Structure formats: structure tokens, C-alpha cells
N, C-alpha and C positions, 0 to 999 in steps of 0.2 A: 404350124399345124399344132392343133389346140383341140383335144378328142370332145371339145363344145361348137367345132366348127361343124355347122349346121351343110347335110350334101341329100342328094334325095336317092344314093342307091336303097333302095325299097325290097323285101318280100314279095311270100305270095301273100293270097288267100288273107289282104288286108292287113299283116300283118304290122307293127313299127315299120321303120328304116331303119339301114343297118344306121348310118346317124344320130340318130335318136336310141339307140340301143347302147353303142362306142360308151360315153362318159360314164350312163350305170355300170357295165361288167368292167370299166376299170375300175372303177370305187370297187365294186362288190369281190372284184380276184386281187387287191389291196388291200382289203378289212378284214380277207381270206387270209391274203401273208402277213396280219400283224397278231391277228390270232397263233397262227404256227411258230411264227418268233420268240408270242407270249411263251410257248413250251418248250422250243429251245432255248431259247437264255437263261429258262428252270433249270436248265444242265439238266444230264441225260436225264433218259422218257425210259419206262420199260414197252421190248417190244413185244410182239401179237404176233402169233403168225396164219394165215388165211390155211384154204383146206389147198391151193397148190402151190405153196410152203413160204409166199410171197411175203415183206412184211410188212408189220398195221403195226401206226402208233397211235396216241392219243391227237398225236395235229393233224392224219390224216382224217381221221374222223370229228374234229374238232370242225377243220375247210369245209368237208363237208358238208356240215347242217349249215354253216353259214351263207355257202352256197344253193345249194336247193332250197331254203325258206328267202333266199331274194332271189333268185331269179321266178320260181313260184311267183314272189306279189310284182316281180318286174313284167314278165309275162305268165296270165294264170295262164294260158289254154296251149302254148307251147311244154311237150315235157320234156321233163329233165335224165337221158342218162349221166349215173357219178360210175366212178371203177368201185363205190364201196355201195350201190344198192339204187333203182333206175324208179321210177317217181312219174304216171302209176302205177307202172308193172314193166316188167323184161318184154314189153309189146312195146312196151315207146320207140326200142330202136330199130322200128321198122315206121315212123308215123315220118309224115312228107316234111315236116318240121324238129328239128329236137336237138333239144343243147345238149350236150356233150365235153365230161367235164373231168378231169384227172385234179383231186383235189389237190393231193401233194405228189407232184410227180422227180421222183432222183428221191422214193423214204428209207434206201440206204445210202446217202447221202450224208442227208439227214441225218441218220445213227450216226453217220461217219460224222459229222458235223465240221463239212467241209464248206455250205454253205451253196450247195452248188447242186440245191432241187428246188423247182415251182409251182406258180399258181399255173396251170388249164383250162381254158371253160371258148371251149366254141359254139359257134351254131351252125347245128346242119342243113342245109336246104335238096331235096332229094338228092340225096348220098352226096355230096360238098361241101368242104370248110367254107361259110362265105366268109364270114366273121370269129376271131380266133385272138385273145384274150391271156400273154406268157405274164409273169408275173413271178420275179426274183426279189426273194420276202428279205434274205441277206446281206441282199448287195440294190436296194433301194433303186431297180429300176422295173419296166413296166414296158412291155412293146406289145403294138396291136398291129393289125392290119384287117381288112376288109374288101370286095366286091367291088372295083371301082371308086376307094379312099381310097389306097394306098396303104403301106404300111409305115410305121410312127414306133419311136425310140426317147421315154420322159424318164428322165432322174427321180428322184424326190425333191424335192424342192424346185424344181427348174416352171416356169409357170407360161413357158413352150415346147412342146415338144420337137423331134428333129424326126423330119422324114426318110427316110429307112431305103436304097439299093445295093442291090446285088453285086457285087465285082468283077469287073472281066478280067476269067482268067487268067493268069502267063502273064498278063501285060506288065512290062517294064525288063522283062526275058526272067519275071521270076519262078523259083518254083510251082507250081500246088502247091496248094493247101489244106488241108485234108485233115477233116474230122473224126474221131476216133472215141470210140465207147471205152470206156475207163476198165466195163465189164464184159466185153461184150466182139470179143477183135478176135476170131481165129483163124485159123487159112484160105476158107473161101472170100475173105473177107482183102486179106494181104494179097491177094494173086486178082482180084477184081484190080485192085489199088494199085498197083504192080504193073498193064495196065496203060494205064493213064499216062504215065512216065515217071520223068523226076519230079517231087513233091515233098515236104514236109509234111508230119504229122503232131496233127493239136487235138489234143485231148481235153475229154469235159463231161463234164451227166447233164441228166436231163436230158426235156427238151431244149437246154440252152446250146447243145450242136449249131439245132437250124436256125436259131436266134442268132449265134455268130457270122453263117452267109450268108440271110435278109439284112445285116449293116454292115456286109460287104470284111468282114474282119478272120472270115475263111471261105473256101471255094466247091467243098462236099463234102460232101459224107454217107457213105455207104454204111448200109442195113443188111447186114444178113445175118438173119435169127427173129424170135420172134421176141412181136411188142402188140401191144394189143392200138385199139380204135381212139381212144380215151387218148392214148401217149405221142398221138402224131398230133389231129386232126387242128388244136389251136396252131401250135408253130408252123404247120401247112401254111395255112392261113396266111399268118404272118410273112412267113416264105415270096408265096408265090402273089401276093397282095408289095411284095420289094422286087419280085419281075425274075422272081428265082423258081425250081422246079422240083415238087415232088412223086419223082413213077416209078411203079417197078420197072427188072429190071428189062421187059419188054416194054416199057414204054409207053405203060398208061396211069395215068393219074394216075397216086388211093383214092379210096372212093368208102363208104361209109356207111351204114345200117345192113351189112351184109348177113346173111343168115351164121359167120362165124362170124368171134368181135376179135381173130387176133387179124396183122395185117399181112401181106405178104414181105416175101425182101424186096426193099427198094432202097432207093436214091437221093438224096437232099442235093441237085445243084443250083448252082448259077447261070449253066448254061444245061443244053439239055444233054441226054448220058451220052448220046451221040457223039454229038461236036468232041469230049473232052476222051473218048476210047477212040474217035479219029484221027488224036492234032497228033 
């Protein structure tokens, strides 16, 4: 199935259907990815730092400008919340429907020049990510998923996208494949993973960890440590559309537009967390 295949899943308030939005949002994310790669391929870039000491580059800002302008043109009535600024203002985060964007997820990976950075665009409705696009510019691949439409992956040059499904953990006697952050892997995380039994660790940067689970290449990704809503929303939509779960340690799905932009600790998994801990 391609992102142009029509379906009927729709938003409230007379807004466009998810199927109508998907191809345009995929194209926009890929265009932002091209902007990022133009800067990436030009060589090492200057790194600035925001108030919280997180890194910021010209690539973050170029992608932000591209995406915000594109979304405003696509859906003028839907506000945009980006890591690099809200349009029209911070009140956008409490709107019933809003776009949630991380223009360059994995700025540390971009600076390290390892290719493991992504462009994340999500549509939030009533606190839930109902559509998500994750593009990996350096790998020429895009992932997307939406409510009622399924999850898909397409490499550059492919005419058709591939439908994605999460894997069945421990099938054929194999160990549990656990994704781990390259920068956030501490003792609490190790203790939680140990409760899941025999496992092997696989590391990746940015929201690629979610995508590995959506495409069946990994089984679980525990994240105990700070993340923000824009870090997870798009990839959560992809994982859930592929049949997976993104939940707090209490088993509740991650929600968006909260008073606090930080996420609680969470686990991304092919099956409910309780099933892994009780295995």
C-alpha cells in the first residue's frame, strides 16, 4: 500500500481524514530531511545550546521552518507545537487537535555524524497521537502510521510501501531483543530488563528505537529517564498502528498536551508490558 491509498478514517470538527493527510505529511517530513542532509553533507556544523543545555544546530532550525510553514499551509486551522517553538503560541498544546513536531530528533547523533537522527511529525487528537511520520534522512527511509490505517515503511525509490507488524517475542526460542538508548542506560533500566529474562541488547539513537519495534526487528524498549512529548508522539503512532504498545510503567498509554511537557517513564513493546514481566 502507498501513502496515497484512500481510506476513511477521519478527525473530528470537519478536519481532513487521516488518509488525506498522510501523503502530504510524509512528503513534508522528507523535504525537511533533505534540508537536514544538505547541512549534514556540508561537513561539521556549529552547535549552539538552548537554556536547558540541549544542543541546537542550523539543521534543527531549517527543518523547523520547513515543517511549520508546510503544516500551516496544509491545515491552517490546526496549531503547530514544535520543539523549537509553538505556532500560534504555547496555548497550542491544550488545543483539542494539534501538530506535535520534533524537527530533528537526535541532534547529538547528528553532531556525532552517525546517521541515527529522525524527523518526527505527529497529529494529536484529544491527547492521543492519531497519525505519526518518522523519516530517517541519512538512511532514506520513512515510517508512518495512523489510527485505522496501519503502519508502513518505504525506502527511497520504492513504488510501494511495506506494511509493518510487530514481532511475537521469544518466538522460536530466541532471546528477547531489547532496544537501549546510547545515552540513557542506567541501573534502573538494567533492573527492569533483568526482570524480562533472557535477552540481547540492541542500541540505536533517536526514535529509531520505536521504529525497530514497529517493523519487528526488536521486541521492547524501556525508557526510564526524561523525554519530552515531541520526542515520542510520532513514533508512538507508528508503533501502535503496527500493533504494539507505548505505555507508562503502570500500563497507561502515553498522553499528550499535558500540563507538563515531560513524559513519565515508559516502555515500548510488541506485547503488553505485563506479559513480558510475567514471562
